[in-house]
N, C-alpha and C positions, 0 to 999 in steps of 0.2 A: 299581440302583434300591432305595429303601430305603422301605417302607410302614409307617406307624404309625396304629393304629386306637383311637380312644375311644368312649365311648358315642354322642358327638355327631358326631365329625368324623373322617374317613379322610384321612391325608394320606401324599403321596409325593413323592420327587424325579423330576423328568423330565430328561434329557438331550436337546438338540435343536441343530442348527446354526444359527448366524446371525453376520454380520459376520465371517466367517472363524474363529469360534471354536466350541468347544463350550459352549454355554450350559447352566446348571444350575437349573432353575426348582423351584417349591415349589407343588404342586397341592393344594387342600384340597377335600372333599368333604362335603356336608351328610349326616345320617343320610337312610336310605332308599333307595328305588332309583329313584324317578322322575325325569324330566327338570326341569333348575331353570334359572333366568336365571344366566348366567355374567359373571365380571367379571376383566378383567384389572388387575393392581397393579404399577405400575412404581417403582422405587427412585429415591432421590436418586442423584447422580453418584459417591458412594462405592461403590454397588453392592447388590446383594441381601444383606439381613442379616436376623437374627431379629426386627427390627422389622417388616420387610414380610412374613416368613413368619407372626407373630402376626396382622398383619392380614388376611391370607387365611384364616387359621383362623377368626378373629371373624366374619367374612363368611359362612363356611361354617356358622357356628354359627346364624347368621340365615337360613340356606336357601339360600345362593349356592354355585355352584361357582365357585372361585376359584383364580386361578393368578398368583402374584407371581413375575415373569420376571427374567430376568438381564441384566446389561450387560456384563460383563467375563470371561466364560469361567470362570465359578465362583469368582472372586476378588473380595474385598473391599480397595478401594484405601484404606487409612487414611494414606497419604501424600498430602497436599494437592497437593504439585507433581505426581506421578504421575497423581493423579485429573483435575487440570486438563488436563493434557498429552493423556490420552485425551479427557475430554470436550469440550473446547473444539472440536476439530475435528469431533466428532461432531454437536455442537449447530448447527455451521455447514453440515451436509450433510444436507438433508431426506430425501435417498434412503436414507442409510445409517440414520437414524433410522426411516425407514418399514419397511426391511429387518428391523431387530430387531423392531420392533412387529409385522409380518405373521409372522414366524417365531414368536412366541410366541402369536400370534392362532390360527395353524394348530394348534398345541399344544392350545389350550384347546378349540377346535372339535373336534378329535379325541376329546374325550372324550364317551363316549357320555351321559352324563348332563347335559351341556352344551346348554340350548336355544338353538340356533343363530340363531334369530330374535329372542332377547332378550340382547343382550351389551352391556357397557359397558367403558369404559377408564378409570382412575383412576390418576393418577400423580403423583409427588413431584419437583419439581427436574427432573432429565434424564428420569426417567420419565414426568413430566406434558408436557414437551416432546414425547416420542414419542407419547403419548396423543393430543395435538393434530395430530401428523402423519398419523395414521391418520384422523383426521376429514377433514383437508385432501385426503388421499388417496381420499376419497369411501367409505370403509369404512361398511358399514351397521351404526351402532351406535345404541342407545337413549339413551346418556348419555356425557358426556366431563366428567371432572374433572381438574383440575390445580392442584396446591399448588406455589407458588414456581416455576412454570413458565410464566410469562406470555410465551412467546415468539412472535412474529410469523413468518408463512411467507411463501412467494412470491406475488407480487402476484395476486390474484383467485382463489387457490385455496381460500381459507377458504368460497367460496360452495358449496364440495362438500361441506361439514359437514352432516349430515342428521339433526342430534339436538340437545337442549340441551346448552350448554356452561356448567358451573358451574367458577369460577376463585377461589382464596384466595391472599392474599399478606399477608406482614405490613408494617405501616405503615413500619416502620423498616428494612426489607429494603434494603441499599444494591445488592444485586445486581439486583433487580427495582424500581428506583426509579420515582418518579412518571412520569418521560418513558416509562419502558418500559410501565407499566401503561396509559398513554394511547395508545400506539401499538396495544397489544393491543385495548384498548376499540374503537379507530377501526377496525381491521381488522374486529371481530366486526359492527360497526354497518353498515360498508359491505357486507358480505356477507349482512346480513340474517339472520343466527343469532340463535336464542334463547339469550341469554348472562346470566349474573350475575357480578358480581363482588363478593367480600367483603374487605373490608381490615379484618386484624386489629390493632387498636391496640396500639402498645407491642412489637409481635414483630420479631424478626429474620428472617433467611433461616433456613430449616430449623428454623422454630420448632416444627414439629410432632415434630420427632426428638429421642427422649432423649439426654440428655448421653451423650458418648462419651469413651473413655480415651485419645484420641489427638489430634494437633494438627488443628486445622479451619481454613478461611480466614476472613480477617476479616469480620465483619458475620453469623456465624453464631452461634445461640444457641437454647436451649430455651426455650419458654414454655408453662408446664404448662396453665394455664388457657386460653390460646387453643387450644394443640393439643387439647384436649379440645373445644372447640367445633368447630374445624375438622372432627374426626372425625365428630362428631354431623351437621356439616352433609353429609359425604360419604355417611353413610348415610341422611340425609334425601333426598338427590338420587336414590339408588339406589331408595329405597322409593317415590318418585315416579314414576321412569321406567321400573324393573324390579321392579314389586311381586312379592312371593313369594306364591303362592297354593298351596293344595292341588291345584287344577286349573291347571296351566300353560295349557292351552288356553282357560281361562276369561277373564272380563272383565278 
């Protein structure tokens, strides 16, 4: 375990079992000693990288206990074929996704500073699909956010979602095309979920992710302006559903 402390944030790596692997997550704690609302952060299909670690630390600076969780047993899959070979079967298996999500959630909830009654899950791509599956599994969350992860679940299970769902997608995303968006919206509507969908104009799949120095699947590309907007929308979702206050037991 590696622990790093700055004036505002303490971080440490956490190892835990999931999906037959030893996952290596990144936990970020805000300054102070009091309990704070907690947020799971799920990565794109490539896996946990410094992008998600920085997001966890940014949320800790805002006052959240944040865990960026792992998908591939400490590996980052920069080969698109290897990534798809692992992620496509995973995305087709809700129980496996839920297992990965629950394992990470258990780590987050074991942190003494995490407020167990105020937890959210935010994910990107495969990580966003896992966040949705936690909701479909009836987990007590205050908010779910998903970017590029507009997956649909098994019939009727979305009715078990107990919190607002915010979703973001690029208008030019060929992996989450209009038909997929429509199916997601139909599922949320049929389940009576409090949902929002934001379509970011001109953006491809994984538009939120900074450019990488390895090959990517077709239809992937960074859109800096829309990436900034999507992050602001995620922060606004958390501020609405998990406000950080000096008195966590307060209104």
